[in-house]
C-alpha positions, 0 to 999 in steps of 0.5 A: 499500500503506497499510502497508509489508510485513513479513517473517513468515518467512525461509530460506535457499534457496540460497547468498546467496538468501533466501526470505521469507513476507511479511505480503502473503501473497506468498512471494518470493526475493531474491538477495543474491549481488552485494550484498557486491560492490556495497557494501563494507559488506556484504563479510562477507556474501560468506562463506557462514557469516556470510550464513547467520546472518541474523535477522529483526528486531523486528516483521519489519521487516528482517534483521539479520546479526552485525557490525551489518549489516542491511537493512530489509524495504522494500528487501528486498521491493523487491528481491523484486518485480524 
């Protein structure tokens, strides 16, 4: 892939599950339910109200959450393709 995919849109599909529309034309889901357990830096995302307050970063290069939390589009795409 010449350019890494970017996020065109994202929505909460289920608790801790996000559905993304990608610049590749794909629509893929990512389950991040275990992320707060695997990485303490993301502990706040265990709270559904915090998790739901994500925003797409500038130019679709990732997601941002309150508390300076974020994840790059490349990592989210990798997780979605598993």
